[in-house]
N, C-alpha and C positions, 0 to 999 in steps of 0.2 A: 169328209175326205181330210186328210192330213195336209197341212200347208207345206208348200215347198221351200226347202232351204238350199242355196248355192253357196259353196265355199271352195277353196282350192289353193294350188300352189304353182309357183314357176319351177320347173325341174332344172335347177341349176346346182344342184350338189345335194348330199345327205341332209337330213333334217337333225336340229340339234335341240338341247333342252329348252331354248327360247321358244321354239315351235310347240314343243310338248306343253308348256304352261300357258302359252299365248293362244293356241287354237286347237291342237290335235286332241287333248282330253275334253275339250267342250264339244268337239264333233263326235266323240263317242257317246256322249250324253245326248245329243241332238238326233242321233240316228233312230233312237226309240221314241222320240217325240214327233219327228217330222219326216217327210218324204226328202231325204238328203241326197243331193248331187254334189259331188266332189270332183273338181275340174283339174286336171293336169294340163296346165297352160303352156304347151310346148311351143306354140307358135309365137306367143308373147316372150317366151324365153329366148328365142332367136333374135328379137328386135335389137338387143345389146350383145349377142353371142352368135350372130349370123356366120361368122367365120370359124366357129368352133362347134359344129353339129354334133360331134361325137360326145361332148360334154352334156348336151341336152338329151341326146338318145340314151345314154347310160343312166342319167339322172332319173329317167321315167322309172326304171326298175328299182332303183334305190328309193324313190318315194313309195312305190307299191309295197316294199318290204317294210319301210316305217310305218305306212298305214297299218299293214297287218299287225306289226309288232305291238302298237298301242292299243290294239283292240277294235279298230274300224272293221265292221263285218260287211263283206263284200255282198251279203244277201239283203242286208238292210240299208245299206248305202249304194248309191249308183256311182261308182268311179269311172271316169272316162277321160279319154285324151282329145285334147282340143281339135288336133288335125284330122281326126277321125269323125268329126261332125261337121262336114264342110258347110252346112246350112248357115252356120255362125257367119261366114263371110258375106253371104247374100243378105242376110238381116242387117249385117254391119253397113253394107252399101245403102240400103234403104234409110237406115238410121242417120247416115252421114249428111243427108240433106237437111236435118233438123238441129244442126249445131254449127256455128261459125268457127273459123279459125282463131278469131279473137276471143271466143268464149273458151276454146281449148288453152290458149296462152294464159289465161287467168286461173286455170286449174292449178291450186296450191301445192297439191302433191306431186304433179307433174313438174312443175317449176322447181321444186326441191330436188327431184330425181335428176332432172337435166343438169342441175348444178353439182349433184354427188357423182355423176359419170362424166362431167367435164364435157357435155355435149352443147355448151353455150354458142360456140362457133359453128358447129356442124352437127345438127341433130337428125339422126336417121328418121326418114318420114314413118317407118313402121313403129318407131318408139313413140314419135310424136302423136300418132293417132291411136295409141293403145287405150287411152281412157274410153273412146267410143267403142272400141273393139271389146272393152270389159262390159260396156252397156249391152252389147249384142250377146255376150256370154250369159248375162243374166236373163235378158228377154228370150234367149234361145229355148229356155225351159220354163219361161214366164214364172220365174222365182217370185214367192210372196216376201221371203225374207233373205237378207244378206248379213251374215255375221262379219262385224268390222270393228275396228277401234274407232274412237271418236274422232281421230285425225283423219279417218277415211270417210266420213260422213259426206263431205262435198261431192265426193264420187257417186255415192248412192243418190244424192240429190239430183246431180246432173243427169242420171239415168231416169229418175222420175220425171224430170222435165221434158226429156226426150220422148219417153212413152206418153206423156199427156199431150205434147204437142202431135204426135202421129195420131192419137185417138181422136183429138179435137179437129184436126184438119180433115180426116175422112168420116167423121161423124159416126164412129162406132168403135167400141172398146174392145181392141184386140189384144192390147199389151197391158200387162199389170204395172203398176207403179209400186216397185218393191220398196219395202220398208227396212231400215237398217236394223240389225239385232246385236245390241251392245252387250257384250260380255264384261267381265272383270278384265281390265287392261293390266297386263302382266309384263312388266320390263324386267328381262334378265339381261344383265349386263355381260360383257365377255369377261374371261378370266383375268384379262390385263387391265380391267378397270374400265375399258371403253363402254360407252352406252349401248353400242351395237355389237351384237354377236355374229361372227360370220366367217366362212371359210378362208377368204382372201386375207383376213385380219390374223388368222391362225390363233384365234382366241375362243374357240367354241368346243364344247363338250357335246359329242354327237351320240344319237341313241345307238349307233353301231359301234361305240367305242368298247374295247375289252375292259375288264376289271383292272387290269394293269395300266392301260391308258387312262382311265378315269381317276386312278390314284395319282398317277404322275401329274395330271392337269389340276387336280385339286390341290395338290401341293405346290403348284405354281401360281395359284390364286394371289393377285396382288391385295395386300392388306394395307394397314396404317403406315404410310411412308415415313411418318414422324416418329414411329415407335421403334426405337433402336434395340432396347432390351425388353426381355419378358417381364422385367420388374417396372417397366415404364407404363403409366396409364395410358390406355389406347382409346381410339374414337370408334365407336360402333356405327354411327349413323353414316350412311354411304359406303361403308366397308363391305366389299364384295363378299367375303366369306360369311359374313352374317346375313347379307341379303339372300344367299343360297340357303343358309340354315332356316330362315323364315319360310323359304318355299319349299324346302325338301325335307326338313326335319320335323316329324310330327310330335317329338317330345319337348313340349313347350317348356317344361321345368329344366330340362337340360340346356335349352337354348337361352333361356333367361339367366341361369346361373353362369354359363358361359359369358354371357354379355356383361353381367355385374362384376365378374372377376376380371374380364379384360379391361374394363373401364377403371379398375383399382390396380391393374398390374400385377394381378395374382394368377395369371394363366398365359402361357406361351403359345405362339402360332401354330405350333406343332400339335398340341392336344386339340386345339380348336379345328383344325384341319382334319385331324385323324376322326374326330367325331363327325365332322361333315362328310367325309368319305364314307362312313359307315352308314350314315343316313341316306345318302345318295345312292349308294350301292344297293341298299334294300330296295329302293324305289325302281332303279333301273335294270336290276338283274333279271326280273320277269319279262321286261321288255326286251332285253338283250337276248334271252332264250328264245322268245317268240320271234325275233329277227333271224336268229340263226335257222329256225324252222322255215322262215320265209325265203331264205337264200336257196333253199333246197326245191322250192315250188315256183320259182320266178315265172316260169313259162306260164304255169296255171294262172297266176295272178295277172299277167299280162293279157291272157285270153279273156279273163273276167273283165278286165278294163276295155278290151275291144268289145266284147259284148255290151258292156255299159254305153260305149259309144254308139253302137247300132241303135239302142234304145233311145238315146238322146238325139241321134240324128233323125229318128222318126217323128219325135215330138217336135223338134225344129222345123222339120219338113211341114208339117201341119200349120205351124205358126206362120212360116214364110209364105205358104199358100193363101193364107187368110189375109196376110198383108198385101199380096200381089192382087187378090180379088178386089179389096176396096180401093186399091190404085189404079184398077182396070187394067192390069197386066196379065191377067190370067186367061189363057184361051185353051179351048177344048181342041183335042186332035181331031183332025178332019178323017 
């Protein structure tokens, strides 16, 4: 049997090229090698958007369109919606007995996100407990592998520890201890040079962007701020336009030529960006076209996700019942 992989996204907006290079293309490969589950974490999305449910609801369909556009096959991958598999909450409650508040407070990822969202003085409880809810997501399907960046490794280790404690406490192996699946960590900076690309920063290139929008954004990319004239020698390292060339332009000879001429002051930003636009447009055009197809079948894609949720709910029910049995909480109906 194929090993199970769990991956997913919070539905808080359309996906961009950072998601494409960082996870989406990897999922397309994984769906042929593993039994892949893709979670749309709408409940976790509400933890810091509870007062804007429309944003979360609308973003679910946007995610489905993006998945379809990049080549995720809904027959090969089980795409599901978190709120439609309620067994995850039951499993979460059982797991919560195996972790302390102090342990959560030491989670480096959570500490960083609390700071980023200015939650230091008032942290919503739903947000604070989400690392344990993530563990419940993983154990809901008893995933063997979870694709993550190395900075997320502590989260997987916490999940492993909780599963191990549960199994040891009740003397039976019910829960898998998932392994992290490390891929190539790809950092796609924003067009403004910010290390983070995001909707709120207005610095992202989205998979849904039109050719016109793509061109406009490419020509807005921040380059070497110290290079005033095209004849001035420029810096290539850390230059966003060349980071994008390395990621999207398959013509290595062209990229190397542009870099050498840029460093010598023999090429202007306009030519460098025009070449980048052409390369990126070649990559994104088929994705854009498939996304336009997806827009016409949103209802069917949503129904597939609901079907996937029923499948996951059934898997989760079996796992929750096994947990209840070893905890002596399972009773037969009279």
